[in-house]
C-alpha positions in Angstrom: 13.4 -18.6 52.4 9.9 -18.3 53.9 6.8 -19.4 51.9 5.6 -15.8 51.8 8.8 -14.6 50.1 8.6 -17.5 47.7 5.0 -16.6 46.8 6.0 -12.9 46.2 8.9 -14.0 43.9 6.6 -16.4 41.9 4.0 -13.6 41.6 6.5 -11.1 40.4 8.0 -13.6 37.9 4.5 -14.3 36.5 3.6 -10.6 36.1 6.9 -10.0 34.3 6.3 -12.9 32.0 2.8 -11.7 31.1 4.1 -8.2 30.6 6.8 -9.4 28.1 4.2 -11.5 26.3 1.9 -8.4 26.0 4.8 -6.3 24.6 5.6 -8.9 22.0 2.0 -9.1 20.8 1.9 -5.3 20.5 5.1 -4.7 18.6 7.7 -5.5 21.3 10.2 -2.9 22.5 11.1 -1.7 19.1 10.5 1.8 17.7 6.9 2.9 17.3 5.7 3.6 13.8 4.5 7.2 13.3 1.1 6.3 11.9 -0.1 9.6 10.5 1.7 9.5 7.2 0.5 6.0 6.4 -3.0 6.8 7.4 -2.9 9.7 5.1 -1.5 7.7 2.2 -4.2 5.0 2.7 -6.9 7.7 2.7 -5.4 9.2 -0.5 -5.4 5.8 -2.2 -9.1 5.3 -1.3 -10.0 8.8 -2.6 -8.3 8.1 -5.9 -9.9 4.7 -6.2 -13.4 6.2 -5.6 -12.7 8.9 -8.2 -11.8 6.3 -10.8 -14.7 4.0 -10.0 -17.6 3.9 -12.4 -21.2 3.2 -11.3 -21.6 -0.5 -10.9 -17.8 -1.1 -10.9 -15.9 -3.0 -8.3 -12.7 -2.5 -6.3 -9.9 -5.1 -6.2 -7.0 -4.6 -3.8 -3.5 -6.0 -4.0 -1.4 -5.7 -0.9 1.4 -7.4 0.9 0.8 -10.3 3.3 2.2 -9.2 6.6 1.5 -12.5 8.4 5.1 -13.9 8.0 7.0 -10.6 7.6 5.4 -8.0 9.8 5.0 -4.5 8.4 3.0 -2.2 10.7 3.1 0.6 8.1 1.3 -1.5 5.5 -1.3 -2.6 8.0 -2.0 1.0 9.0 -2.2 2.1 5.4 -4.7 -0.7 4.5 -6.8 0.0 7.6 -7.1 3.6 6.6 -8.0 2.7 3.0 -10.7 0.4 4.2 -12.1 3.0 6.6 -12.4 5.6 3.8 -14.0 3.1 1.4 -16.5 2.0 4.0 -17.4 5.6 4.7 -18.3 6.0 1.1 -20.5 2.9 1.4 -18.5 1.0 -1.3 -17.5 -2.6 -0.9 -14.1 -4.1 -1.7 -14.9 -6.9 -4.2 -11.6 -8.9 -3.6 -8.4 -8.6 -1.6 -5.2 -10.3 -2.8 -2.5 -10.6 -0.2 0.9 -11.5 -1.7 3.9 -12.7 0.4 6.9 -10.4 -0.1 10.6 -11.2 0.5 11.7 -8.2 2.6 15.1 -8.3 0.9 13.7 -7.8 -2.5 11.9 -4.8 -4.1 8.2 -4.7 -3.5 6.4 -5.6 -6.8 3.5 -7.6 -8.1 4.5 -10.4 -10.4 3.7 -9.3 -13.9 1.8 -12.5 -14.8 -0.5 -12.0 -11.7 -1.1 -8.3 -12.6 -2.0 -9.3 -16.2 -4.5 -11.9 -15.0 -6.1 -9.4 -12.7 -6.4 -6.8 -15.5 -7.9 -9.3 -17.9 -10.4 -10.6 -15.3 -11.5 -7.2 -13.9 -14.3 -5.5 -15.9 -14.0 -2.0 -17.4 -15.3 0.6 -15.0 -13.8 -1.1 -12.0 -10.6 -0.3 -10.2 -7.5 -2.3 -9.3 -5.7 -0.7 -6.2 -2.1 -1.9 -5.8 -0.3 -1.1 -2.6 2.7 -2.9 -4.2 3.5 -0.5 -7.0 2.3 -0.2 -10.6 2.1 -3.0 -13.3 5.6 -3.6 -14.6 4.8 -5.4 -17.8 6.7 -6.4 -20.9 5.7 -5.1 -24.3 4.2 -8.5 -25.2 2.2 -8.5 -21.9 0.9 -5.0 -22.6 -0.2 -5.8 -26.1 -2.0 -8.9 -24.9 -4.4 -6.9 -22.6 -6.4 -5.3 -25.4 -8.0 -1.9 -25.2 -10.6 -2.5 -22.5 -9.0 -2.2 -19.1 -10.0 -1.3 -15.5 -8.5 1.8 -13.9 -5.4 1.2 -11.8 -4.4 3.2 -8.7 -0.8 2.4 -7.5 1.1 3.3 -4.4 4.7 4.2 -5.3 7.1 4.7 -2.4 10.7 5.8 -2.5 12.3 6.1 -6.0 9.7 3.8 -7.6 8.0 6.6 -9.6 11.4 7.2 -11.3 12.5 3.6 -11.6 9.1 2.4 -13.0 8.8 5.4 -15.4 5.5 6.5 -14.0 5.1 9.0 -16.9 5.2 6.2 -19.4 2.7 4.1 -17.5 0.3 7.1 -17.5 0.8 7.5 -21.2 0.2 3.8 -21.9 -3.0 3.9 -19.9 -1.7 1.4 -17.4 -2.1 3.8 -14.4 -4.8 6.3 -13.9 -3.7 7.6 -10.4 -0.8 7.1 -8.1 0.2 8.1 -4.6 3.9 8.9 -4.4 6.3 9.4 -1.6 7.4 13.1 -1.3 9.1 12.9 2.1 12.1 15.1 1.9 10.7 17.4 -0.7 11.6 21.1 0.0 8.7 23.0 1.6 6.5 19.9 1.7 4.1 19.6 4.6 2.6 16.3 3.3 4.4 13.0 3.2 2.6 11.7 0.1 1.2 13.2 -3.1 -1.8 12.0 -5.2 -0.8 12.1 -8.9 -3.1 12.0 -11.9 -2.7 12.9 -15.5 -3.5 16.6 -14.6 -0.5 17.0 -12.2 1.9 14.5 -13.5 4.5 17.2 -13.9 4.7 17.5 -10.1 6.6 14.1 -10.0 9.7 15.8 -11.4 9.9 18.0 -8.3 10.1 15.0 -6.0 13.4 14.0 -4.3 15.3 11.6 -6.5 13.2 12.3 -9.6 15.9 14.3 -11.4 17.6 12.5 -14.2 
């Protein structure tokens, strides 16, 4: 084999190696994530957080840590949330990234949620991309009456399983963004829920009892 042929083979091998590396850094050869629904849900979360925020209040965010277990949808959602918050010229006071076992349901440990609620002043907002606070009766009673507003992202059947109605009634959630994919006649993938339209949750897929 001539030196020219050897150089060509080496060059092609190098190009192929760099191409594979580039693909791995940008999601590999797996299916692409349709970003529009997650951008919309992040934007809805930000809008609800801003609506609940009192003058002088602060925004605290709870989200999953995607460093170990990648989740492009979560990254897109958080980026959209940040963009909307930035456009409103509001700062995120603190960001809590929690590692999540992909084989377990997404949820914030109740003790962590209790600590955040106690340490966040009234008039502020806790934004949870990992569902609402799932607390015991003892934990709820320990919080007292003065609490920050909570905006929770509830995907899948979480609104039903977490009894979202009860959480609204207890004052533990002031707004939620729920998954409505599959709802008949729905043109939007997610729905913003507050106390004024809580009845709409019953119309979502899987919400029937």
